[in-house]
Residue frames as a rotation matrix with the C-alpha (Angstrom) as fourth column:
MET 1
-0.425 -0.843 -0.330 -3.97
0.075 0.330 -0.941 6.58
0.902 -0.425 -0.077 -13.08
SER 2
0.795 0.601 0.081 -4.86
-0.059 -0.056 0.997 5.72
0.604 -0.797 -0.009 -9.56
GLU 3
-0.260 -0.921 0.290 -2.69
-0.507 -0.125 -0.853 5.74
0.822 -0.369 -0.434 -6.38
PHE 4
0.790 0.586 -0.182 -2.78
-0.076 0.389 0.918 3.71
0.609 -0.711 0.352 -3.25
LEU 5
0.260 -0.633 0.729 -0.78
-0.953 -0.291 0.087 3.19
0.157 -0.718 -0.679 -0.04
LEU 6
0.024 -0.325 -0.945 1.33
-0.260 0.911 -0.320 0.12
0.965 0.254 -0.063 0.25
PRO 7
0.946 0.318 -0.063 1.08
-0.028 0.274 0.961 -1.84
0.322 -0.908 0.268 3.45
GLU 8
0.560 -0.780 0.280 4.14
-0.810 -0.446 0.380 -1.51
-0.172 -0.440 -0.882 5.64
GLY 9
0.168 -0.456 0.874 5.01
-0.213 0.849 0.484 -5.14
-0.962 -0.268 0.046 5.01
HIS 10
0.961 0.225 0.160 5.03
0.119 0.184 -0.976 -4.88
-0.249 0.957 0.150 1.32
PRO 11
0.246 -0.969 0.026 8.60
0.866 0.232 0.443 -5.41
-0.435 -0.086 0.896 -0.10
ALA 12
-0.161 -0.350 0.923 8.48
0.753 -0.648 -0.114 -2.14
0.638 0.676 0.368 -2.12
ALA 13
0.776 0.630 -0.038 7.13
0.500 -0.577 0.646 -0.07
0.385 -0.520 -0.762 0.73
ALA 14
0.308 -0.768 -0.562 10.59
0.760 -0.157 0.631 0.59
-0.573 -0.621 0.535 2.10
ARG 15
-0.648 -0.631 0.426 11.44
0.752 -0.440 0.491 2.65
-0.122 0.639 0.760 -0.99
GLU 16
-0.893 0.430 0.136 8.05
-0.369 -0.870 0.328 4.31
0.259 0.242 0.935 -1.42
ARG 17
-0.704 0.676 0.217 4.76
0.158 0.447 -0.881 3.85
-0.692 -0.586 -0.421 0.43
ARG 18
0.205 0.848 -0.488 2.62
-0.430 -0.370 -0.824 5.58
-0.879 0.379 0.289 -2.18
ALA 19
-0.607 -0.401 0.686 2.32
0.352 0.638 0.685 3.38
-0.712 0.658 -0.246 -5.32
VAL 20
-0.375 0.468 -0.800 0.86
-0.815 -0.578 0.044 4.24
-0.442 0.669 0.598 -8.71
VAL 21
-0.481 0.140 0.866 -1.19
0.405 0.911 0.077 2.07
-0.778 0.388 -0.495 -10.85
PHE 22
-0.629 0.180 -0.756 -1.90
-0.664 -0.631 0.402 2.88
-0.405 0.755 0.516 -14.55
GLY 23
0.240 0.618 0.749 -4.66
0.447 0.614 -0.650 1.73
-0.862 0.491 -0.130 -16.73
PHE 24
-0.778 -0.538 -0.325 -4.29
-0.114 -0.387 0.915 2.19
-0.618 0.749 0.239 -20.49
VAL 25
0.486 0.860 0.156 -6.55
0.103 0.121 -0.987 2.64
-0.868 0.496 -0.030 -23.53
ILE 26
-0.618 -0.622 0.481 -5.71
0.432 0.242 0.869 1.77
-0.657 0.745 0.119 -27.07
ASP 27
0.014 0.532 -0.846 -6.81
-0.479 -0.739 -0.473 4.06
-0.878 0.412 0.245 -29.72
HIS 28
-0.627 -0.223 0.746 -7.55
0.317 0.803 0.505 1.48
-0.712 0.553 -0.433 -32.26
PRO 29
-0.920 0.327 -0.217 -9.19
-0.353 -0.446 0.823 2.14
0.173 0.833 0.525 -35.77
ASP 30
-0.410 0.750 -0.518 -11.97
0.335 0.653 0.680 -0.31
0.848 0.105 -0.519 -34.64
ARG 31
0.579 0.504 0.641 -12.58
-0.353 -0.554 0.754 1.98
0.735 -0.663 -0.143 -31.60
ALA 32
0.004 -0.659 0.752 -11.06
-0.866 -0.378 -0.327 2.02
0.500 -0.650 -0.573 -28.03
ILE 33
0.372 -0.072 -0.926 -9.64
0.276 0.960 0.036 -0.94
0.886 -0.269 0.377 -26.10
VAL 34
0.513 -0.230 0.827 -9.13
-0.777 -0.533 0.334 -0.53
0.364 -0.814 -0.452 -22.34
VAL 35
0.012 -0.600 -0.800 -6.34
0.264 0.773 -0.576 -2.44
0.964 -0.205 0.168 -20.54
ASP 36
-0.548 -0.145 -0.824 -7.08
0.812 0.144 -0.565 -2.40
0.200 -0.979 0.039 -16.71
THR 37
0.166 0.740 0.652 -9.48
0.366 -0.660 0.656 -0.26
0.916 0.130 -0.380 -15.01
GLY 38
-0.577 -0.541 0.611 -7.62
-0.283 -0.570 -0.772 0.73
0.766 -0.618 0.176 -11.78
VAL 39
-0.942 0.095 -0.321 -8.95
0.334 0.325 -0.885 0.89
0.020 -0.941 -0.338 -8.33
GLY 40
-0.210 0.935 0.287 -12.65
0.549 -0.130 0.825 1.14
0.809 0.331 -0.486 -7.55
ARG 41
-0.566 0.047 0.823 -14.61
-0.441 -0.861 -0.254 3.16
0.697 -0.506 0.508 -5.02
ASP 42
0.055 0.708 0.704 -16.46
-0.961 -0.154 0.230 2.52
0.272 -0.690 0.671 -1.70
GLN 43
0.502 -0.044 -0.864 -14.94
0.148 0.988 0.036 -0.75
0.852 -0.146 0.503 -0.67
PRO 44
0.905 0.026 0.425 -14.40
-0.342 -0.550 0.762 -0.33
0.254 -0.834 -0.489 3.10
PHE 45
0.748 -0.647 0.150 -11.55
0.403 0.622 0.671 -2.85
-0.528 -0.441 0.726 3.43
ILE 46
0.219 -0.642 0.735 -9.58
0.941 -0.061 -0.333 -1.43
0.259 0.764 0.591 0.47
ASP 47
0.574 0.135 0.807 -10.29
0.038 -0.990 0.138 2.11
0.818 -0.048 -0.574 1.59
GLN 48
0.946 -0.192 0.262 -8.84
-0.295 -0.174 0.939 1.43
-0.135 -0.966 -0.222 5.20
LEU 49
0.533 -0.799 0.279 -5.84
0.493 0.561 0.665 -0.65
-0.688 -0.217 0.693 4.23
TYR 50
-0.176 -0.680 0.712 -4.72
0.975 -0.019 0.222 1.06
-0.138 0.733 0.666 1.01
ALA 51
0.103 0.228 -0.968 -6.20
0.357 -0.917 -0.178 4.60
-0.928 -0.327 -0.176 1.30
PRO 52
-0.343 -0.253 0.905 -6.54
0.912 0.139 0.385 4.75
-0.223 0.958 0.183 -2.52
PHE 53
-0.367 0.240 -0.899 -6.84
-0.337 -0.935 -0.112 7.88
-0.867 0.262 0.424 -4.68
VAL 54
-0.194 0.471 0.860 -9.26
0.636 0.728 -0.255 6.99
-0.747 0.497 -0.441 -7.36
ARG 55
-0.653 0.048 -0.756 -9.64
-0.544 -0.725 0.423 8.54
-0.528 0.688 0.499 -10.80
ASP 56
0.289 0.878 0.382 -12.83
-0.163 0.438 -0.884 7.68
-0.943 0.193 0.270 -12.60
ILE 57
-0.356 -0.586 0.728 -12.10
0.576 0.476 0.665 5.78
-0.736 0.655 0.168 -15.84
ASP 58
0.458 0.567 0.684 -14.44
0.886 -0.233 -0.400 7.72
-0.068 0.790 -0.610 -18.04
GLY 59
0.912 -0.207 -0.354 -12.67
-0.130 -0.965 0.230 11.00
-0.389 -0.164 -0.906 -16.93
ALA 60
0.106 -0.973 0.206 -9.27
-0.134 0.191 0.972 9.39
-0.985 -0.131 -0.110 -17.48
ILE 61
-0.124 -0.016 0.992 -10.20
0.847 0.520 0.114 8.31
-0.517 0.854 -0.051 -21.05
THR 62
0.808 0.479 0.344 -11.62
0.583 -0.733 -0.350 11.67
0.085 0.483 -0.871 -21.87
ALA 63
0.719 -0.547 -0.428 -8.42
-0.169 -0.735 0.656 13.28
-0.674 -0.400 -0.621 -20.70
VAL 64
-0.478 -0.828 0.295 -6.51
0.100 0.282 0.954 11.54
-0.873 0.485 -0.052 -23.41
GLU 65
-0.428 0.281 -0.859 -9.02
-0.773 -0.606 0.187 12.89
-0.468 0.744 0.476 -25.96
ILE 66
-0.909 0.191 -0.372 -10.89
-0.088 0.781 0.618 9.64
0.408 0.594 -0.693 -26.45
ASP 67
-0.181 0.916 0.358 -14.54
-0.876 -0.315 0.364 9.31
0.446 -0.247 0.860 -26.14
PRO 68
-0.631 -0.034 0.775 -15.55
-0.631 0.604 -0.487 6.82
-0.451 -0.796 -0.403 -23.38
ARG 69
0.322 0.915 0.243 -18.52
-0.518 0.386 -0.764 5.73
-0.793 0.120 0.598 -25.48
SER 70
0.444 -0.124 -0.887 -16.18
-0.852 0.246 -0.461 4.31
0.275 0.961 0.004 -28.06
VAL 71
-0.511 -0.595 0.621 -14.84
-0.790 0.610 -0.065 1.52
-0.340 -0.524 -0.781 -25.79
VAL 72
0.271 0.523 -0.808 -15.46
-0.833 0.548 0.075 -1.89
0.482 0.653 0.584 -27.43
ALA 73
0.591 -0.141 -0.794 -13.48
0.332 0.940 0.080 -4.18
0.735 -0.311 0.602 -25.19
VAL 74
0.548 -0.458 0.700 -11.65
-0.831 -0.394 0.393 -4.48
0.096 -0.797 -0.596 -21.81
ILE 75
0.326 -0.552 -0.767 -8.65
0.107 0.828 -0.551 -6.52
0.939 0.098 0.329 -21.07
ASN 76
0.862 -0.122 0.492 -7.73
-0.507 -0.206 0.837 -7.22
-0.001 -0.971 -0.240 -17.51
SER 77
-0.095 -0.912 -0.399 -3.93
-0.647 0.361 -0.671 -8.07
0.756 0.194 -0.625 -17.20
HIS 78
-0.726 0.056 -0.685 -5.14
0.436 0.808 -0.396 -9.88
0.532 -0.586 -0.611 -13.84
LEU 79
0.232 0.969 0.083 -7.92
0.345 -0.162 0.924 -9.59
0.909 -0.186 -0.372 -11.29
HIS 80
-0.559 -0.294 -0.775 -6.13
0.828 -0.233 -0.509 -8.02
-0.031 -0.927 0.374 -8.30
PHE 81
0.248 0.917 -0.312 -8.26
0.883 -0.347 -0.317 -5.13
-0.399 -0.197 -0.896 -6.97
ASP 82
0.000 -0.371 -0.929 -6.08
-0.044 -0.928 0.371 -2.37
-0.999 0.041 -0.016 -8.30
HIS 83
-0.920 -0.389 -0.056 -6.54
-0.103 0.103 0.989 -3.74
-0.379 0.916 -0.135 -11.87
CYS 84
-0.724 0.685 0.084 -10.18
0.514 0.455 0.727 -4.46
0.460 0.569 -0.681 -12.03
GLY 85
-0.729 0.413 -0.546 -11.70
0.523 -0.179 -0.833 -2.12
-0.441 -0.893 -0.086 -9.58
GLN 86
-0.297 0.702 -0.648 -13.79
-0.552 -0.680 -0.484 -0.13
-0.780 0.214 0.589 -12.13
ASN 87
-0.992 0.081 0.096 -14.84
0.125 0.742 0.659 -3.11
-0.018 0.666 -0.746 -14.21
PRO 88
-0.355 0.934 -0.037 -18.39
0.747 0.259 -0.612 -2.69
-0.562 -0.244 -0.790 -12.99
SER 89
-0.326 0.221 -0.919 -18.57
-0.350 -0.931 -0.100 0.47
-0.878 0.289 0.381 -15.16
TYR 90
-0.669 -0.011 -0.743 -18.92
-0.732 0.181 0.657 -1.98
0.127 0.983 -0.129 -18.08
TYR 91
-0.908 0.413 0.065 -21.17
0.386 0.889 -0.247 -4.56
-0.160 -0.199 -0.967 -16.42
GLY 92
0.028 0.966 -0.256 -24.59
0.406 -0.245 -0.880 -4.34
-0.913 -0.080 -0.400 -17.80
THR 93
0.142 0.007 -0.990 -23.32
-0.819 -0.561 -0.122 -3.19
-0.556 0.828 -0.074 -21.31
LYS 94
0.988 0.122 0.099 -22.26
-0.042 0.813 -0.580 -5.46
-0.151 0.569 0.809 -24.21
ILE 95
0.510 -0.853 -0.112 -18.56
-0.791 -0.414 -0.450 -4.78
0.338 0.318 -0.886 -23.81
PRO 96
0.775 -0.176 -0.607 -16.51
0.200 0.979 -0.029 -8.00
0.600 -0.099 0.794 -23.53
VAL 97
0.540 -0.627 0.562 -13.88
-0.836 -0.324 0.442 -8.43
-0.095 -0.708 -0.699 -20.79
TYR 98
0.628 -0.393 -0.672 -10.91
-0.135 0.795 -0.591 -10.62
0.766 0.462 0.446 -21.59
VAL 99
0.278 -0.475 0.835 -9.23
-0.955 -0.047 0.292 -12.54
-0.099 -0.879 -0.466 -18.75
GLN 100
-0.544 -0.572 -0.614 -7.06
-0.626 0.764 -0.157 -15.59
0.559 0.299 -0.773 -18.63
GLN 101
0.423 0.699 -0.576 -8.78
-0.180 0.688 0.703 -18.70
0.888 -0.194 0.417 -17.49
GLU 102
-0.165 -0.541 -0.825 -6.26
0.687 0.537 -0.490 -19.18
0.708 -0.647 0.283 -14.89
GLU 103
-0.946 -0.141 0.290 -6.94
-0.031 -0.856 -0.516 -15.83
0.321 -0.497 0.806 -13.49
ILE 104
0.008 0.995 0.104 -10.77
-0.658 -0.073 0.750 -16.46
0.753 -0.075 0.653 -13.44
ARG 105
0.404 0.121 -0.907 -10.06
0.448 0.838 0.311 -19.65
0.798 -0.532 0.285 -11.24
ALA 106
-0.581 -0.718 -0.382 -7.64
0.657 -0.137 -0.742 -17.71
0.480 -0.682 0.551 -9.00
ALA 107
-0.740 0.257 0.622 -10.05
-0.362 -0.931 -0.046 -14.79
0.568 -0.259 0.781 -8.36
LYS 108
0.387 0.886 -0.256 -12.55
-0.179 0.344 0.922 -17.32
0.904 -0.311 0.292 -6.69
GLU 109
-0.158 -0.514 -0.843 -9.99
0.738 0.505 -0.446 -17.91
0.656 -0.693 0.300 -3.88
PRO 110
0.759 0.487 -0.433 -10.62
0.644 -0.460 0.611 -16.08
0.098 -0.743 -0.662 -0.59
PHE 111
0.625 -0.429 -0.652 -8.88
0.156 -0.750 0.643 -12.69
-0.765 -0.504 -0.402 -0.15
TYR 112
-0.118 -0.646 0.755 -7.54
0.898 0.254 0.358 -12.74
-0.423 0.720 0.550 -3.59
THR 113
-0.879 -0.039 0.475 -9.48
0.330 -0.770 0.546 -9.77
0.344 0.637 0.690 -4.74
VAL 114
-0.663 0.748 -0.040 -12.73
-0.316 -0.327 -0.891 -7.95
-0.679 -0.578 0.453 -4.40
ALA 115
-0.603 0.410 0.684 -15.38
0.558 0.830 -0.007 -10.19
-0.571 0.378 -0.729 -5.70
GLU 116
0.372 0.928 0.015 -17.82
0.564 -0.213 -0.798 -7.70
-0.738 0.305 -0.602 -6.88
TRP 117
0.344 -0.374 -0.861 -15.24
-0.582 -0.805 0.117 -6.02
-0.737 0.461 -0.494 -8.95
ALA 118
-0.629 -0.776 -0.039 -13.64
-0.633 0.482 0.605 -9.11
-0.451 0.405 -0.795 -10.36
ASP 119
-0.426 0.569 0.703 -16.78
0.340 0.821 -0.458 -11.21
-0.838 0.044 -0.543 -10.95
VAL 120
-0.845 0.067 -0.530 -17.38
-0.482 -0.524 0.703 -10.50
-0.230 0.849 0.475 -14.65
PRO 121
0.173 0.957 0.234 -20.87
-0.644 0.290 -0.708 -11.32
-0.745 -0.029 0.666 -15.82
ALA 122
-0.127 -0.260 0.957 -20.95
0.258 0.923 0.285 -14.50
-0.958 0.283 -0.051 -17.82
ASP 123
0.710 0.457 0.535 -22.36
0.614 -0.032 -0.788 -12.90
-0.343 0.889 -0.303 -20.91
LEU 124
0.894 -0.442 -0.065 -19.29
-0.435 -0.827 -0.357 -10.44
0.104 0.348 -0.932 -20.98
LEU 125
0.336 -0.814 0.474 -16.54
-0.508 0.268 0.819 -12.75
-0.793 -0.516 -0.323 -19.88
ARG 126
0.804 -0.266 -0.532 -14.14
-0.439 0.338 -0.832 -13.86
0.401 0.903 0.155 -22.51
ALA 127
0.672 -0.583 0.457 -11.85
-0.247 0.405 0.880 -16.53
-0.698 -0.705 0.128 -20.98
VAL 128
0.589 -0.613 -0.527 -8.56
-0.730 -0.123 -0.672 -16.52
0.348 0.780 -0.520 -22.73
ARG 129
0.801 -0.393 0.451 -6.26
0.097 0.829 0.551 -19.66
-0.591 -0.398 0.702 -22.69
GLY 130
-0.105 -0.947 0.304 -2.74
0.840 0.079 0.537 -18.54
-0.533 0.311 0.787 -23.48
ASP 131
-0.837 -0.379 -0.395 -2.37
0.113 -0.825 0.553 -16.19
-0.536 0.418 0.733 -26.37
GLU 132
0.062 0.868 0.492 -5.23
0.883 0.183 -0.432 -14.59
-0.465 0.462 -0.755 -28.35
VAL 133
-0.907 -0.218 0.360 -5.65
0.382 -0.787 0.484 -12.03
0.178 0.577 0.797 -31.09
ILE 134
-0.396 0.756 -0.520 -8.28
0.422 -0.354 -0.835 -9.55
-0.816 -0.550 -0.179 -30.06
THR 135
0.846 0.533 -0.027 -8.33
0.238 -0.423 -0.875 -7.51
-0.477 0.733 -0.484 -33.36
GLU 136
0.640 -0.636 0.431 -6.06
0.623 0.103 -0.775 -6.65
0.449 0.765 0.462 -36.07
GLY 137
-0.022 -0.841 0.541 -2.74
0.034 -0.541 -0.840 -5.47
0.999 0.000 0.040 -34.63
VAL 138
-0.061 0.041 0.997 -3.77
-0.978 -0.202 -0.051 -6.17
0.200 -0.979 0.052 -30.93
ARG 139
0.256 0.128 -0.958 -3.03
-0.065 0.991 0.115 -9.42
0.964 0.033 0.262 -29.32
ILE 140
0.698 -0.019 0.716 -2.89
-0.716 -0.022 0.697 -10.77
0.002 -1.000 -0.029 -25.75
LEU 141
-0.122 -0.745 -0.656 0.23
-0.273 0.660 -0.700 -12.74
0.954 0.093 -0.284 -24.63
ALA 142
0.902 0.284 -0.326 0.10
0.174 0.453 0.875 -14.95
0.396 -0.845 0.359 -21.57
THR 143
-0.095 -0.920 0.381 2.85
-0.279 -0.343 -0.897 -13.56
0.955 -0.192 -0.224 -19.11
PRO 144
0.788 0.424 -0.446 2.51
0.275 0.404 0.872 -15.60
0.550 -0.810 0.202 -15.89
GLY 145
-0.416 -0.904 0.099 4.67
0.347 -0.258 -0.902 -14.42
0.841 -0.341 0.421 -12.93
HIS 146
-0.763 0.206 0.613 3.05
-0.536 -0.732 -0.421 -11.88
0.362 -0.650 0.668 -10.87
THR 147
0.121 0.761 0.637 -0.10
-0.659 0.542 -0.522 -14.27
-0.743 -0.357 0.567 -10.90
LYS 148
-0.507 -0.257 0.822 -0.51
0.238 0.875 0.421 -17.50
-0.828 0.410 -0.383 -12.88
GLY 149
0.262 0.717 0.646 -3.05
0.900 0.061 -0.432 -15.78
-0.349 0.695 -0.629 -15.06
HIS 150
0.172 -0.085 -0.981 -1.35
-0.012 -0.996 0.084 -12.53
-0.985 -0.003 -0.172 -15.74
GLN 151
0.294 0.017 0.956 -1.45
0.929 0.230 -0.290 -11.37
-0.225 0.973 0.052 -19.35
SER 152
-0.427 -0.438 -0.791 0.22
0.083 -0.890 0.448 -8.50
-0.901 0.125 0.416 -21.30
VAL 153
0.712 0.641 0.287 -0.96
0.428 -0.071 -0.901 -6.81
-0.558 0.764 -0.325 -24.62
VAL 154
-0.536 -0.822 0.192 1.10
0.505 -0.130 0.854 -6.31
-0.677 0.555 0.484 -27.83
ILE 155
0.701 0.654 -0.284 0.06
0.116 -0.497 -0.860 -3.64
-0.704 0.570 -0.424 -30.29
GLU 156
-0.284 -0.643 0.711 1.47
0.891 0.097 0.443 -3.44
-0.354 0.760 0.545 -33.79
ALA 157
0.582 0.382 -0.718 1.62
0.239 -0.924 -0.298 0.31
-0.777 0.002 -0.629 -34.49
ASP 158
0.961 -0.221 0.163 3.00
0.089 -0.309 -0.947 2.37
0.260 0.925 -0.278 -37.44
GLU 159
0.473 -0.807 0.354 6.13
-0.842 -0.533 -0.088 3.23
0.259 -0.257 -0.931 -35.28
GLY 160
-0.563 -0.715 -0.415 6.69
-0.521 0.696 -0.493 -0.39
0.642 -0.061 -0.764 -34.25
THR 161
-0.062 0.527 -0.848 5.66
0.356 0.805 0.474 -2.81
0.932 -0.272 -0.238 -31.66
ILE 162
-0.368 -0.014 0.930 4.34
-0.695 -0.661 -0.285 -1.60
0.618 -0.751 0.233 -28.42
VAL 163
-0.440 0.124 -0.889 3.93
0.495 0.860 -0.125 -3.65
0.749 -0.495 -0.440 -25.22
ILE 164
0.258 0.416 0.872 1.64
-0.773 -0.453 0.445 -3.02
0.580 -0.789 0.204 -22.35
ALA 165
-0.556 -0.555 -0.618 3.57
-0.116 0.789 -0.604 -5.22
0.823 -0.265 -0.503 -19.95
ALA 166
0.580 0.789 0.204 1.25
-0.233 -0.079 0.969 -4.37
0.781 -0.610 0.138 -17.03
GLN 167
0.576 -0.421 0.701 2.56
-0.787 -0.053 0.615 -6.11
-0.222 -0.906 -0.361 -13.77
ALA 168
0.793 -0.468 -0.389 4.89
0.186 0.795 -0.577 -8.49
0.580 0.385 0.718 -15.56
VAL 169
-0.422 -0.869 -0.258 7.36
0.717 -0.145 -0.682 -6.41
0.556 -0.472 0.684 -13.38
TRP 170
0.306 0.306 -0.901 7.11
0.871 -0.472 0.136 -3.96
-0.384 -0.826 -0.412 -10.53
ASP 171
0.583 -0.168 -0.795 9.35
-0.187 -0.980 0.070 -1.51
-0.791 0.108 -0.603 -12.04
ILE 172
0.901 -0.176 -0.397 11.31
-0.404 -0.002 -0.915 -0.88
0.160 0.984 -0.073 -15.24
ALA 173
-0.071 -0.974 0.215 14.67
-0.995 0.085 0.057 -1.88
-0.074 -0.209 -0.975 -13.52
GLU 174
-0.099 0.054 0.994 13.35
-0.349 0.933 -0.086 -5.32
-0.932 -0.356 -0.073 -13.10
PHE 175
0.912 0.407 0.054 12.44
-0.020 0.175 -0.984 -5.47
-0.410 0.896 0.168 -16.90
HIS 176
0.559 -0.788 -0.258 16.07
-0.749 -0.346 -0.565 -4.41
0.356 0.509 -0.784 -17.80
ALA 177
-0.312 -0.755 0.576 17.52
-0.946 0.303 -0.115 -6.96
-0.088 -0.581 -0.809 -15.35
GLU 178
-0.080 0.390 -0.917 15.14
-0.447 0.808 0.383 -9.73
0.891 0.441 0.110 -16.10
ALA 179
-0.969 -0.238 -0.064 14.49
-0.017 0.324 -0.946 -10.12
0.246 -0.915 -0.319 -12.34
ALA 180
0.086 0.932 -0.352 11.53
0.319 0.309 0.896 -11.51
0.944 -0.189 -0.271 -10.44
SER 181
-0.741 -0.435 0.512 11.61
-0.278 -0.495 -0.823 -9.31
0.612 -0.752 0.245 -7.43
LEU 182
-0.748 0.411 -0.521 9.75
0.661 0.396 -0.637 -10.04
-0.055 -0.821 -0.569 -4.03
ALA 183
-0.688 0.514 -0.512 7.76
-0.251 -0.831 -0.496 -6.88
-0.681 -0.213 0.701 -4.73
ASN 184
-0.228 0.607 -0.761 6.18
-0.973 -0.163 0.161 -8.38
-0.026 0.778 0.628 -7.70
VAL 185
0.201 0.317 -0.927 6.35
-0.379 0.898 0.225 -12.25
0.903 0.306 0.300 -7.32
ASP 186
-0.064 -0.184 0.981 5.80
-0.997 -0.023 -0.070 -13.63
0.036 -0.983 -0.182 -3.87
ALA 187
0.811 0.336 0.479 5.28
-0.358 0.932 -0.047 -17.27
-0.462 -0.133 0.877 -4.95
ALA 188
-0.102 -0.991 0.084 8.52
-0.569 0.127 0.812 -19.02
-0.816 0.035 -0.577 -5.29
ASP 189
-0.239 0.088 0.967 7.06
0.402 0.916 0.016 -21.38
-0.884 0.392 -0.255 -7.83
LEU 190
0.777 0.545 0.314 6.22
0.564 -0.382 -0.732 -18.60
-0.279 0.746 -0.604 -10.22
ARG 191
0.461 -0.590 -0.663 9.72
-0.310 -0.807 0.503 -16.78
-0.832 -0.027 -0.555 -10.44
ASP 192
-0.655 -0.577 0.488 11.05
0.318 0.376 0.870 -18.88
-0.685 0.725 -0.062 -13.31
ALA 193
0.090 0.808 0.582 7.72
0.980 0.033 -0.198 -18.15
-0.179 0.588 -0.789 -15.12
ALA 194
0.737 0.251 -0.627 8.09
0.280 -0.959 -0.056 -14.45
-0.615 -0.134 -0.777 -14.34
ILE 195
-0.112 -0.865 -0.489 11.63
-0.321 -0.434 0.842 -14.22
-0.940 0.251 -0.229 -15.93
ALA 196
-0.654 -0.055 0.755 10.48
0.611 0.550 0.569 -16.19
-0.447 0.833 -0.326 -18.85
SER 197
0.478 0.859 0.183 7.62
0.841 -0.387 -0.378 -13.78
-0.254 0.334 -0.908 -19.37
ILE 198
0.561 -0.236 -0.794 9.94
-0.079 -0.969 0.232 -10.83
-0.824 -0.068 -0.562 -19.22
ARG 199
-0.610 -0.793 0.005 12.33
-0.120 0.098 0.988 -12.33
-0.783 0.602 -0.155 -21.74
ARG 200
-0.276 0.545 0.792 9.37
0.918 0.393 0.049 -13.12
-0.285 0.740 -0.609 -24.02
LEU 201
0.732 0.620 -0.281 8.29
0.549 -0.782 -0.295 -9.55
-0.403 0.062 -0.913 -23.91
LYS 202
0.283 -0.769 -0.574 11.72
-0.310 -0.639 0.704 -8.28
-0.908 -0.021 -0.419 -24.59
ALA 203
-0.517 -0.564 0.643 12.26
0.314 0.574 0.756 -10.59
-0.796 0.594 -0.119 -27.45
ILE 204
0.546 0.798 0.254 9.34
0.722 -0.295 -0.626 -8.89
-0.424 0.526 -0.737 -29.27
GLY 205
-0.554 -0.793 0.252 11.69
0.832 -0.515 0.206 -5.88
-0.034 0.324 0.945 -29.49
PRO 206
0.452 0.889 -0.076 9.19
0.890 -0.455 -0.037 -3.28
-0.067 -0.051 -0.996 -28.40
VAL 207
-0.362 -0.628 0.690 9.90
0.560 -0.738 -0.378 0.35
0.746 0.249 0.618 -29.23
LEU 208
-0.275 0.367 0.889 7.60
-0.787 -0.617 0.011 1.32
0.552 -0.696 0.458 -26.31
ALA 209
-0.293 0.326 -0.899 6.88
0.514 0.846 0.140 -0.76
0.806 -0.421 -0.416 -23.20
TYR 210
-0.188 0.372 0.909 4.53
-0.675 -0.721 0.156 0.46
0.714 -0.584 0.386 -20.43
PHE 211
-0.696 -0.228 -0.681 4.12
0.356 0.714 -0.603 -0.76
0.624 -0.662 -0.415 -16.85
SER 212
0.279 0.960 -0.010 1.31
0.502 -0.136 0.854 -0.74
0.819 -0.243 -0.520 -14.37
HIS 213
0.834 0.049 -0.549 3.20
0.543 -0.244 0.803 0.38
-0.094 -0.969 -0.230 -11.23
HIS 214
-0.179 -0.920 -0.348 6.14
0.675 -0.372 0.637 2.46
-0.716 -0.121 0.688 -12.73
ARG 215
0.593 0.396 -0.701 6.11
-0.044 -0.854 -0.519 5.82
-0.804 0.338 -0.489 -14.33
GLY 216
-0.374 -0.837 -0.398 9.05
-0.557 -0.140 0.818 4.98
-0.741 0.528 -0.414 -16.54
ILE 217
0.884 0.466 -0.024 8.45
-0.256 0.442 -0.859 3.90
-0.390 0.766 0.511 -20.19
LEU 218
-0.139 -0.854 0.502 11.00
0.350 0.432 0.831 1.76
-0.926 0.291 0.239 -22.00
ARG 219
0.773 0.321 -0.547 11.78
-0.329 -0.534 -0.779 3.63
-0.542 0.782 -0.308 -25.27
ARG 220
-0.050 -0.788 0.614 13.85
0.478 0.521 0.708 2.26
-0.877 0.329 0.350 -28.18
PRO 221
-0.741 -0.164 -0.651 14.53
-0.413 -0.652 0.635 3.54
-0.529 0.740 0.416 -31.61
ALA 222
0.375 0.920 0.114 11.50
-0.385 0.267 -0.884 3.27
-0.843 0.287 0.454 -33.93
ARG 223
0.386 -0.107 0.916 11.53
0.724 0.650 -0.230 1.59
-0.571 0.752 0.328 -37.30
PRO 224
-0.776 -0.603 -0.184 13.53
0.368 -0.671 0.644 3.57
-0.512 0.432 0.743 -39.96
GLY 225
-0.896 0.355 0.266 11.38
0.042 -0.529 0.847 6.19
0.442 0.771 0.459 -41.49
ALA 226
-0.020 0.880 -0.474 8.56
0.940 0.179 0.292 5.94
0.342 -0.439 -0.831 -38.78
ASP 227
-0.350 0.060 0.935 7.03
0.005 -0.998 0.066 9.10
0.937 0.028 0.349 -37.69
ILE 228
0.357 0.524 -0.774 6.85
0.813 0.234 0.533 9.48
0.460 -0.819 -0.342 -33.87
């Protein structure tokens, strides 16, 4: 988990200036899969504007009792600075990084992100076009809304289906209400897509859903007989 200070003009800043941003790690039998890498370090513009608190990704993975050396893939929900900031930890390795093609295109626009964090080396980049199965029980779902190339992750676990919704919403209330808030979707032409993405994720019927910028976790009854 990292934290950063929202600019005063951000629609969510009136409620709380300090925002959290979560990354996730899937403890899969085929080894670990990282979903989002948080905020990076030593970028003067980001440090000045957002005053981030950064937690190193290897330490965060170790803290949940997973060996960072077991990571075999990275999935970026999107390429804004607070979701890809520690991607360079994996550059120079053989670990693939999965990003929607629309997001790769958007990240080349000026002021969209931090280029040195978001520019995945060509030999590692796995451009996703829509939905894609990553490995048994783990798949990417295209969930445009926050950005055109936003994606979420669905995990089929013993206890039921788990969703990493990422920034499909800003907070859990928007997920319940199926709302595209200004805090999360500032492009009017993406609001319908954002609502459709929320509904798509809810239709899966997850027993757990996790969000990038909200501490709350959606919890529903597990499958009968599941041990959780």
